[in-house]
C-alpha positions in Angstrom: 60.4 124.2 53.9 59.6 127.1 56.2 59.2 126.9 59.9 55.6 127.2 61.1 56.4 128.8 64.5 59.1 129.1 67.1 57.8 126.5 69.5 60.5 124.1 70.5 59.3 120.5 70.6 62.7 119.1 71.6 65.9 120.8 72.9 69.2 119.5 74.0 71.8 121.6 75.8 75.5 120.6 76.1 74.5 116.9 75.6 77.4 114.6 76.2 77.9 110.8 76.0 80.9 108.7 76.8 81.3 104.9 76.9 83.6 103.4 79.5 85.7 100.3 78.8 87.8 98.9 81.5 87.6 102.2 83.4 88.8 104.1 80.3 86.5 106.8 79.0 85.7 107.0 75.2 83.8 110.2 74.5 81.4 110.1 71.5 79.3 113.3 71.9 81.1 116.1 73.6 78.6 119.0 73.6 75.5 118.9 71.4 73.1 121.8 71.6 70.1 121.8 69.3 66.5 123.0 69.2 63.9 121.3 67.0 60.7 123.3 66.3 57.2 122.4 65.1 57.0 121.5 61.4 60.8 121.7 61.0 63.1 119.2 59.2 66.7 119.0 60.5 69.3 116.9 58.8 72.5 115.7 60.6 75.2 114.3 58.4 78.3 112.4 59.5 80.5 109.5 58.7 79.8 106.0 60.2 80.8 105.7 63.8 80.7 109.4 64.7 77.7 109.0 67.1 74.6 109.6 64.9 72.8 106.5 66.2 73.9 107.4 69.8 72.4 110.8 69.4 69.1 109.4 68.2 69.0 107.0 71.2 69.7 109.9 73.7 67.0 112.2 72.2 64.5 109.4 72.1 65.1 108.7 75.8 66.3 105.1 75.1 69.6 105.6 77.0 71.0 108.1 79.5 73.4 110.9 78.6 76.7 111.3 80.4 76.0 115.1 80.8 73.9 117.9 79.6 70.1 117.9 79.4 67.2 117.2 77.1 64.0 119.1 77.1 60.7 117.8 75.7 58.3 120.7 75.3 60.3 122.5 77.9 60.1 119.6 80.4 63.4 118.1 81.3 63.8 114.3 80.7 64.5 112.9 84.1 61.9 115.0 85.8 59.1 113.3 83.8 57.8 110.2 85.6 59.1 107.0 83.9 55.6 105.7 83.2 54.5 109.1 81.8 57.5 109.3 79.6 56.9 105.8 78.3 53.4 106.7 77.4 54.4 110.0 75.9 57.0 108.3 73.8 54.5 105.8 72.5 52.0 108.5 71.6 54.2 111.4 70.5 57.7 110.2 69.5 58.4 107.9 66.6 61.9 106.4 66.1 63.0 104.8 62.8 65.9 102.5 63.6 68.7 101.8 61.2 68.4 98.1 62.0 64.6 98.0 61.4 63.9 96.1 64.7 60.9 94.2 63.2 59.5 91.3 65.2 60.6 88.4 63.1 57.7 86.1 64.0 55.0 88.7 63.1 53.7 89.6 59.7 54.2 93.0 58.1 50.7 93.9 59.1 51.2 92.9 62.7 54.4 94.8 63.0 52.8 98.0 61.7 49.7 97.5 63.8 51.7 96.9 67.0 51.9 100.6 68.3 48.1 101.0 67.9 47.4 98.0 70.2 48.1 100.4 73.1 45.2 102.6 72.0 41.5 102.2 72.8 40.2 102.0 69.3 38.0 99.6 67.3 39.9 96.9 65.3 38.2 98.1 62.1 39.8 101.6 62.7 43.2 100.1 63.3 42.9 98.0 60.2 41.9 101.0 58.1 44.9 103.0 59.4 47.4 100.2 58.9 46.3 99.2 55.4 46.0 102.9 54.3 49.6 103.6 55.3 50.9 100.4 53.9 49.3 101.3 50.6 50.9 104.8 50.7 54.3 103.1 51.1 53.6 100.5 48.4 53.7 97.5 50.7 50.1 96.6 51.0 50.7 93.3 49.1 53.2 92.3 51.8 50.7 92.4 54.7 50.9 88.6 55.4 54.7 88.4 54.8 57.1 88.0 57.6 60.4 90.0 57.6 62.5 87.0 56.3 60.2 87.0 53.3 60.9 90.6 52.4 63.8 92.5 50.9 65.7 95.1 53.0 63.9 97.9 51.2 60.6 96.4 52.0 61.5 95.8 55.6 62.6 99.5 55.9 59.2 100.6 54.6 57.4 98.4 57.1 59.6 99.9 59.9 58.7 103.4 58.7 55.0 102.5 58.6 55.2 101.1 62.1 56.9 104.3 63.4 54.4 106.8 61.9 51.1 104.9 62.1 50.6 106.7 65.4 51.1 110.1 63.7 53.9 111.2 66.2 54.6 114.8 66.8 58.4 114.1 66.7 60.1 111.7 64.3 63.7 110.6 64.9 65.0 108.8 61.8 68.3 107.1 61.8 69.5 106.6 58.2 65.9 106.1 57.0 67.0 105.8 53.3 70.3 104.2 53.9 70.8 100.9 52.1 67.7 101.2 49.9 67.4 102.0 46.2 66.6 105.6 45.1 63.0 104.8 44.3 62.3 103.3 47.7 64.2 106.2 49.3 62.0 108.6 47.5 58.8 106.9 48.7 60.1 106.9 52.3 61.1 110.6 52.1 57.7 111.6 50.5 55.8 109.8 53.2 57.7 111.4 56.1 57.3 114.8 54.5 53.6 114.3 54.1 53.3 113.7 57.9 55.4 116.8 58.6 53.2 118.9 56.4 49.8 117.5 57.5 50.4 117.4 61.2 53.2 120.0 61.7 55.3 117.2 63.0 59.1 117.7 63.5 61.6 115.5 61.8 65.2 114.9 62.6 67.1 112.7 60.1 70.7 111.4 60.4 72.5 110.2 57.4 76.1 109.4 56.3 75.5 111.6 53.2 75.6 110.7 49.6 72.0 111.5 49.0 69.7 114.4 48.3 68.0 114.6 51.8 69.5 118.0 52.3 67.0 119.3 49.7 64.1 118.7 52.1 65.8 120.1 55.2 65.3 123.5 56.9 68.7 123.2 58.5 71.6 120.9 57.9 74.4 120.1 60.4 77.6 118.0 60.2 78.4 115.8 63.2 82.1 115.7 63.6 84.4 115.2 66.6 81.4 115.0 69.0 79.8 118.3 68.1 77.5 119.8 65.5 78.6 122.2 62.8 76.1 124.1 60.7 76.3 123.7 56.9 
């Protein structure tokens, strides 16, 4: 896949994150610098526990960094008003969590529809968008099922649908095909790529490896000892 232009959607410079336990510092990320452009797919590989999920949380503005800076379309996180950032994240940034984070008391349809409830749009339009995306992911028959009534692979597809139903400009995907069978992984990957191609969205994927996700990436990095290494 070729880059469409050189406009940076997201940048981080010398990003660092440490955790402190009983006053002792445990560094996880020790200097991450990365630029993600429109229409670009970047893959970050690394073993479990090296900080991939932490990096996703930092880039998504879910937790603060210990040092360095993150720029969203050249505006530094921290200088964007908290309410404005929350709105921007709802509208423009989609995060696929490794743990799915579905609302257990809601149906699959309700989970996917949830991000659209913040938008001023007719219920019929929401329904069309939700069911269309669920059909694309092969989960339309699960619309009335709750998470406990679904397999892990089905829950992952619901989580993916919930993330991309808003057609975000940036997708941060933490192990989006981890723990699912190859066929389900292929469906998830194809759906993410269709959004990248159609809307020139940017996609950052983390993975522990052992799959063919590198085949879809413009750039591949390895996260090791707190820093990124190009592959």
